[in-house]
C-alpha positions in Angstrom: 9.3 10.8 -13.1 12.2 12.3 -11.0 13.6 15.5 -12.3 17.2 15.1 -13.7 20.0 17.6 -12.8 19.9 18.9 -16.4 16.2 19.9 -15.9 17.1 21.9 -12.8 18.7 25.4 -13.0 21.9 25.4 -10.8 21.9 28.5 -8.6 25.1 28.0 -6.5 27.6 29.3 -9.1 28.9 32.9 -8.9 31.3 32.8 -11.8 30.1 34.5 -15.0 31.1 31.7 -17.4 29.7 29.0 -15.1 26.4 30.9 -14.8 26.2 31.1 -18.6 27.0 27.4 -18.9 24.3 26.5 -16.4 21.7 28.6 -18.3 22.7 26.9 -21.5 22.4 23.4 -20.0 19.0 24.2 -18.5 17.6 25.6 -21.8 18.9 22.7 -23.9 17.1 20.3 -21.6 13.7 21.9 -22.5 11.8 20.3 -25.4 11.0 23.6 -27.1 14.7 24.6 -27.2 16.2 21.3 -28.2 17.0 22.4 -31.8 18.5 25.9 -30.9 22.1 26.7 -31.6 23.1 28.3 -28.3 26.4 29.3 -29.7 24.7 31.4 -32.4 25.3 35.1 -32.1 21.7 36.2 -31.2 21.1 33.4 -28.6 24.6 33.8 -27.2 24.1 37.5 -26.7 20.8 36.9 -24.8 22.5 34.3 -22.6 25.3 36.9 -21.9 22.7 39.4 -20.8 21.0 36.9 -18.5 24.4 35.8 -17.1 25.6 39.3 -16.6 22.4 40.2 -14.8 22.7 37.2 -12.5 26.4 37.9 -11.9 25.7 41.5 -11.0 22.9 40.5 -8.6 25.1 37.8 -6.9 28.1 40.2 -6.7 26.0 43.0 -5.1 24.4 40.6 -2.7 27.8 39.3 -1.7 29.1 42.8 -1.2 26.0 43.8 0.7 26.5 40.8 3.1 30.2 41.7 3.6 29.4 45.3 4.4 27.0 44.2 7.2 29.9 43.1 9.4 32.9 44.9 10.8 35.4 42.2 9.9 34.4 42.0 6.2 33.3 45.5 5.4 35.5 47.5 2.9 33.7 50.8 2.7 35.0 53.3 5.3 31.6 54.8 6.0 30.3 51.3 6.8 33.3 50.4 9.0 32.9 53.6 10.9 29.2 52.9 11.4 29.9 49.4 12.8 32.6 50.9 15.1 30.1 53.5 16.3 27.9 50.7 17.6 30.8 49.7 19.8 31.3 53.2 21.1 34.5 53.8 19.1 35.4 57.0 17.4 38.2 56.7 14.8 41.3 58.7 15.5 41.5 61.9 13.4 44.6 63.3 11.8 47.1 64.3 14.4 49.2 67.5 14.3 53.0 67.3 15.0 53.7 68.9 18.3 56.9 70.6 19.5 57.9 72.3 22.8 59.7 75.6 22.8 60.9 78.4 25.2 60.0 81.9 24.0 61.8 84.9 25.5 60.4 88.3 24.7 63.3 90.7 24.4 62.8 94.1 26.0 59.0 94.3 25.6 57.7 97.8 25.2 56.9 99.5 28.5 58.2 96.6 30.6 54.7 95.4 31.6 53.9 93.5 34.8 52.8 90.5 32.7 52.7 89.2 29.2 50.3 86.8 27.6 50.8 84.4 24.7 47.4 83.7 23.2 46.0 80.5 21.7 46.6 80.9 17.9 50.0 82.7 18.2 51.8 81.4 15.1 55.4 80.2 14.5 56.9 79.0 11.2 59.5 76.4 10.2 60.7 74.8 7.0 61.3 71.2 6.1 62.8 70.4 2.7 62.2 74.0 1.7 58.5 73.7 2.4 57.1 76.1 5.0 54.8 74.9 7.8 52.9 76.9 10.4 52.7 76.0 14.1 50.3 77.5 16.5 50.0 77.9 20.3 47.1 75.8 21.5 46.8 77.1 25.1 46.8 80.7 26.3 49.3 81.4 29.1 50.5 84.4 31.1 53.8 85.1 32.7 55.5 87.8 34.9 59.1 88.8 34.5 61.7 86.9 36.5 64.2 88.4 39.0 66.4 89.5 36.1 63.4 91.2 34.4 63.4 88.5 31.6 60.1 87.6 30.1 60.3 83.8 29.3 57.5 81.5 28.3 58.8 78.1 29.2 57.7 74.7 27.7 55.2 76.3 25.3 53.4 73.6 23.3 52.9 74.3 19.6 51.1 72.2 17.1 51.4 72.3 13.3 48.5 73.6 11.3 46.1 76.6 11.1 43.3 77.4 13.4 39.8 77.7 11.9 36.5 78.6 13.3 33.1 77.5 12.0 29.7 78.8 13.3 26.4 76.9 13.4 22.9 78.0 14.2 20.7 75.5 16.1 17.5 74.7 14.3 14.5 73.6 16.4 12.8 71.8 13.6 15.5 69.2 13.4 15.6 67.0 16.5 18.6 65.0 15.3 20.6 67.9 14.0 24.3 67.2 13.5 27.0 69.9 13.0 29.6 68.8 10.4 33.1 70.1 10.6 33.8 70.9 7.0 37.6 70.0 7.0 38.6 66.4 6.8 42.2 67.3 8.0 41.0 68.4 11.4 42.9 67.3 14.6 39.9 66.6 16.9 42.1 66.8 20.0 42.3 70.6 19.4 38.6 71.0 19.0 37.2 73.8 21.2 33.4 74.1 21.2 31.6 77.1 22.7 27.9 78.0 22.7 26.2 81.4 22.8 22.5 81.8 23.7 21.8 83.8 20.5 23.6 85.8 17.8 23.5 89.0 19.8 25.0 87.5 22.9 28.8 87.7 23.6 28.7 85.3 26.6 30.1 81.9 25.8 29.9 78.6 27.5 32.6 76.1 26.8 31.4 72.5 26.2 33.5 69.5 26.9 33.7 66.4 24.8 32.0 63.3 26.3 34.3 60.3 26.7 32.4 58.6 29.6 28.6 59.0 29.9 28.7 57.7 33.5 29.7 61.1 34.7 27.2 63.0 32.5 23.7 64.1 33.6 21.0 66.2 32.0 22.6 69.5 32.9 26.2 68.7 31.8 27.5 71.1 29.1 29.0 68.5 26.9 29.1 67.5 23.2 29.5 64.2 21.4 31.8 63.5 18.5 31.5 61.0 15.7 32.9 60.5 12.2 30.3 61.1 9.5 30.4 60.7 5.8 33.5 61.3 3.7 35.8 61.2 6.8 34.4 64.4 8.1 33.6 64.6 11.8 30.3 65.7 13.3 29.4 67.1 16.7 26.0 66.8 18.4 24.6 67.6 21.8 22.6 66.0 24.6 18.9 65.4 25.1 18.6 66.7 28.8 19.2 63.1 29.9 22.8 62.7 28.8 24.0 66.2 28.3 22.2 69.5 28.1 19.9 70.0 25.1 20.5 73.1 23.0 17.7 75.5 22.2 16.6 77.1 19.0 18.7 80.1 18.1 21.7 79.0 20.1 25.0 79.7 18.2 27.7 77.1 18.2 31.3 78.0 17.5 33.8 75.2 16.7 37.5 76.2 16.8 39.9 73.6 15.6 43.3 73.0 14.0 43.6 71.9 10.3 46.9 70.0 10.0 49.3 68.3 7.5 49.7 65.3 9.8 53.1 63.6 9.7 54.7 65.9 7.1 56.2 68.3 9.7 57.7 65.6 12.0 61.3 66.5 12.9 61.0 70.3 12.6 63.5 71.7 15.1 63.9 75.5 14.3 61.0 77.9 14.8 60.5 81.7 14.3 57.7 83.9 15.5 55.5 84.9 12.6 52.8 86.9 14.5 53.3 88.8 17.8 53.1 88.4 21.5 51.1 91.2 23.1 52.4 93.4 20.2 56.0 92.4 20.6 57.9 90.7 17.8 61.5 90.8 19.1 61.8 87.4 20.6 64.3 84.5 21.0 62.9 81.0 20.4 64.7 78.0 21.8 63.6 74.4 20.9 63.1 72.1 23.9 61.9 69.2 21.9 61.6 68.8 18.1 58.2 68.3 16.4 56.9 64.8 16.6 53.6 62.9 16.9 52.2 64.0 13.6 50.1 61.2 12.0 47.5 60.5 9.4 43.9 59.7 10.2 43.3 56.1 11.4 42.9 53.7 8.5 40.2 51.1 8.1 42.4 48.2 9.2 43.3 49.9 12.4 39.6 50.7 13.1 38.7 47.1 12.6 41.4 46.0 15.0 40.9 48.7 17.7 37.2 49.0 17.9 36.5 45.6 19.5 39.4 46.1 21.9 38.1 49.5 22.9 34.7 48.0 23.5 36.2 45.3 25.8 38.1 47.8 27.9 34.8 49.9 28.3 36.8 53.1 28.4 38.7 52.3 31.5 42.2 50.9 32.2 42.6 48.0 34.5 44.5 45.2 32.7 47.7 45.6 30.7 45.7 45.1 27.5 43.6 48.1 28.6 46.6 50.4 28.9 47.9 49.3 25.5 44.5 49.8 23.8 43.8 53.2 25.4 47.2 54.6 24.4 47.0 53.2 20.8 43.6 54.7 20.4 44.4 58.1 21.8 48.0 58.7 21.0 48.8 58.6 17.3 52.6 58.7 17.7 52.6 55.3 19.5 53.9 52.7 17.1 54.0 49.8 19.6 53.1 49.7 23.3 54.0 47.3 26.1 52.5 47.4 29.6 53.1 45.2 32.7 52.3 45.3 36.4 54.9 46.4 38.8 54.9 43.0 40.5 56.5 41.6 37.3 59.4 44.0 37.5 62.7 43.2 39.3 62.6 44.2 42.1 58.8 44.1 42.3 57.0 47.5 42.6 53.5 46.9 43.8 50.8 49.5 43.1 52.4 50.5 39.8 51.9 49.8 36.2 54.8 50.3 33.7 54.2 51.4 30.1 56.8 51.5 27.4 56.1 53.2 24.1 58.1 53.1 20.9 57.2 56.3 19.0 56.7 56.4 15.2 59.2 59.2 15.1 62.4 58.9 17.1 63.4 56.2 19.5 62.0 57.5 22.8 59.3 59.9 24.0 60.2 63.3 25.4 59.4 64.1 29.0 56.6 66.4 27.8 55.0 63.7 25.7 55.2 61.2 28.6 53.5 63.7 31.0 50.8 64.4 28.4 50.0 60.7 28.1 49.8 60.2 31.9 47.8 63.4 32.6 45.5 63.6 29.6 45.0 60.0 28.5 45.6 57.7 31.5 44.6 59.6 34.6 41.0 60.2 33.6 40.5 56.4 33.2 43.0 55.0 35.6 42.2 53.3 38.9 43.2 55.7 41.7 45.3 53.1 43.6 47.5 52.4 40.5 50.3 54.7 39.5 51.2 54.6 35.8 54.8 55.2 34.9 56.3 55.4 31.4 59.7 54.0 30.8 61.9 54.2 27.7 62.3 51.2 25.4 65.5 49.3 25.9 67.0 48.4 22.5 69.0 45.3 21.9 70.6 45.4 18.5 71.2 42.2 16.6 73.9 41.9 14.0 74.3 38.7 11.9 76.9 37.0 9.8 74.9 35.2 7.1 76.5 32.6 4.8 74.6 30.9 2.0 75.6 28.3 -0.6 74.2 28.6 -4.1 74.3 26.9 -7.5 75.1 29.5 -10.2 73.6 27.1 -12.8 70.1 27.7 -11.4 70.0 31.5 -11.7 70.8 34.4 -13.9 71.7 36.5 -10.9 75.3 37.3 -10.1 76.9 36.7 -6.8 76.5 40.5 -6.0 72.8 40.3 -7.1 72.2 37.4 -4.7 74.0 39.2 -1.9 71.8 42.3 -2.4 68.7 40.1 -2.6 69.4 38.3 0.7 70.3 41.7 2.3 66.8 43.0 1.3 65.2 39.9 2.8 66.9 40.5 6.1 65.8 44.2 6.0 62.2 43.1 5.3 62.3 40.6 8.2 63.6 43.4 10.4 60.7 45.6 9.5 57.9 43.0 9.6 58.9 40.7 12.5 60.9 43.0 14.9 60.9 46.6 16.2 57.9 45.8 18.4 57.6 44.6 21.9 56.4 41.1 21.0 58.8 40.8 18.1 60.8 37.6 18.6 63.9 37.0 16.5 63.4 33.5 15.1 66.6 32.2 13.6 65.0 29.5 11.5 62.3 31.8 10.2 64.8 34.2 8.9 66.9 31.5 7.2 63.7 30.1 5.6 63.1 33.5 4.0 66.8 33.5 2.8 66.5 30.0 1.3 63.2 30.8 -0.5 64.5 34.1 -1.9 66.0 32.5 -5.0 65.9 28.9 -6.5 69.7 28.8 -6.6 70.2 29.2 -2.9 70.6 25.7 -1.5 71.1 26.3 2.2 72.1 29.1 4.6 73.5 29.5 8.1 74.0 32.5 10.4 76.0 33.6 13.4 73.9 35.8 15.7 75.4 38.5 17.9 73.8 41.1 20.3 74.9 44.7 20.9 73.9 47.2 23.6 74.6 50.9 23.2 75.0 53.4 26.1 76.4 56.9 26.6 78.1 57.2 30.0 78.5 60.5 31.7 82.1 61.6 31.1 84.1 62.2 34.3 81.4 60.9 36.6 81.8 57.5 38.3 78.5 55.7 38.0 76.9 52.2 38.0 75.4 51.0 34.7 73.2 47.9 34.2 72.8 46.7 30.7 70.1 44.0 30.1 70.4 42.0 26.9 67.3 40.3 25.6 68.8 36.9 26.0 71.0 34.9 28.3 74.6 35.1 27.2 76.6 32.3 25.7 79.5 31.1 27.9 82.5 30.4 25.8 84.9 27.5 26.6 87.9 28.1 28.8 88.6 31.6 30.0 87.6 33.4 26.8 85.7 36.7 27.2 82.0 36.6 26.9 81.8 40.3 25.8 83.8 42.8 23.8 83.4 46.6 23.6 84.3 49.7 21.6 87.0 52.0 22.8 86.9 54.7 25.5 89.5 56.8 27.2 90.8 56.6 30.7 93.8 58.9 31.7 94.3 59.6 28.0 94.7 56.0 27.1 92.3 54.0 24.7 90.7 51.2 26.7 88.3 48.3 26.2 86.1 45.9 28.2 86.4 42.2 28.5 85.2 39.5 30.9 87.1 36.7 32.7 86.2 33.7 34.8 86.7 34.8 38.4 85.8 31.5 40.1 85.6 27.8 39.6 82.2 27.8 38.1 81.5 28.7 34.5 78.9 31.3 35.4 81.2 33.4 37.6 82.5 36.1 35.3 83.9 39.5 36.1 84.7 42.5 33.9 88.0 44.2 33.6 89.3 47.2 31.7 92.4 46.8 29.6 94.5 48.7 27.0 96.9 47.6 24.3 100.6 48.5 24.6 102.9 49.2 21.6 103.2 45.4 21.0 99.4 45.0 21.0 99.6 43.1 24.3 96.8 43.6 26.8 97.6 45.6 29.9 95.0 45.5 32.7 93.9 49.0 33.8 91.1 48.0 36.2 90.8 44.4 37.2 87.4 44.5 38.9 85.1 46.9 36.8 81.9 44.9 37.2 80.4 41.5 36.7 78.2 39.5 34.3 75.1 37.5 35.1 75.0 35.4 32.0 71.6 33.7 32.8 69.9 37.0 33.1 71.8 38.6 30.2 73.0 41.3 32.6 76.2 43.3 32.3 76.9 45.5 35.3 79.6 48.1 35.3 80.3 49.4 38.8 81.9 52.8 39.3 82.5 53.1 35.5 84.2 56.4 34.8 85.6 57.1 31.3 87.2 60.5 31.8 88.3 61.3 28.3 85.3 60.5 26.1 84.8 57.4 23.9 85.1 56.4 20.3 82.0 57.2 18.3 78.6 58.5 19.5 78.3 55.8 22.2 80.0 52.8 23.7 78.8 49.5 22.5 79.1 46.1 24.2 78.9 43.0 22.1 77.9 39.5 23.2 76.7 36.2 21.8 73.3 34.9 22.8 72.9 31.5 24.4 70.2 30.7 21.9 69.9 31.8 18.3 66.3 32.6 19.0 66.0 35.9 21.0 62.8 37.0 22.7 62.3 40.5 24.2 60.9 41.0 27.7 59.0 43.9 29.3 60.3 47.2 27.7 62.9 45.5 25.4 62.9 45.9 21.7 64.9 44.0 19.1 66.2 45.5 15.9 68.7 44.1 13.3 71.7 46.4 12.9 72.0 46.3 9.1 75.2 48.4 9.1 77.1 45.6 10.9 75.3 42.7 9.4 77.3 40.9 6.7 76.1 38.6 3.9 78.6 36.1 2.2 77.6 34.1 -0.9 79.5 30.9 -1.5 79.3 28.7 -4.6 78.3 25.2 -3.7 81.0 23.1 -5.3 79.3 19.8 -4.8 76.1 21.0 -6.6 78.2 22.3 -9.5 80.3 19.2 -9.8 83.4 21.0 -8.8 84.6 18.4 -6.2 84.7 14.6 -6.2 83.4 12.7 -3.2 83.1 15.9 -1.2 86.9 16.4 -1.1 87.7 20.0 -0.5 84.1 21.0 0.2 84.0 23.7 3.0 81.3 24.4 5.5 80.8 27.4 7.7 82.0 27.1 11.3 79.4 27.8 14.0 81.7 30.4 15.7 84.5 32.6 14.4 87.9 31.0 14.3 
């Protein structure tokens, strides 16, 4: 006779209650257990034990299966192990870096040269907390023609230098040397080897990043992340890298850092000495930036496969993005494109734009470090990389929404604050990155869904470019918006601007239609007289290419400064959806964004047949 489903034990369930129910169903189908009360305390407890045991086993099996794959693993040690099989080493904590000039004032004896040693310390404070910065590279100078001793562009990193010593054991063929500090910045790691404890001669070993150039005599070491987020170094086998011998002494000198905590530090004082001199003047060239925490597990999951695809070389635009993201912790978002895509085309070049985690643009020192230390060792010789600053287009919005006060306990002010927070969240999650497209309908969907009382919403979208012209110098300025510009009807101005001074008079920019076609617009400079009437100061100050979103100011020369920290030019996009190109970034200007709640009088029964119901015009009156 065929076996019924009640006589078979179901094994596909993972839920505890369902497992217990399946056990109960199976046992009740057996002749010897037909008269048992499975809800009785003793039998129920036994079934609980069986169900718990089955549940634990299934849970552990499921977790074990998840940990076998990079995509589903949750434990960092397992994720790191999977990444290692792809040749990927997770990024360590990164020390904040600053650039300073140090002048030694009247050094004793007026020496022919002075040396600032690796490990020379400087101190700073942020929020009343002291941080130590150290020099990472030894450098020597001679006095200049005025007998001044100035160390220029000295790079200092936040943290404290430590040294750990290891003895090579010949009995362990797979010996690993663990760095005991989890807060190490591995980019500062300096590894030297002595032949024995009595020897003072040291050989400096380099970290392997590409085994193609390594042979059996190369003095190199390998780096990997071990258990508990602590890094390990190990050495070659006389095939890839020179093998160490028993009794060799390894010294690892490295920086232990606080990561991002000291970003923004801008004032430094010497806290040790330079060749015995303590009377120095320190001038900050660039404030501290680039400090970052160690790479988290989600980043490892994302970057490890991409790094494997690039095979530690940079050829395509994706390779440049991946290499920089993997090796430069201060890069929040990266764009890369070939010179042939620029206007005008620049063949033989690749352009990279980086938005840093701290600040808006990279310093010249940071750009040069990325090109020299990260890109050049992996770059094709015939391609010249060039880093350009991001170009920010700021979006400000006028948001109007209708709501039914009968459907919410929130006040009008509460709803306004809620919608403002929704816009801020959209700004953070969807924009501020090179592929961050402003999607008009997506933002309004978030607004409509933020509270049940909000019935509909609409928004007017505007763009703004900021620039700081050189005062008193006539120059050409090209400002690219991230969208074609909307051409208004008639001879209305496409743009508006904040104020600036020419010959002591407050002036502004506007456009006008110069020809018979609607796309022929020039720019003029005007001022307002005592009757608030426009008086043209310069009739031909530039032109507008609305299709390209380009505003060109030719020979622009404000000689008396401008209102505010910069001049801003406002324009309306041709489309409410705005997509950035190349090095452009979009960001919502929350300071100038407005939110206006309006009671929906039809929904509340305040009007009859729609009489008196107002809607929001598409453009300002």
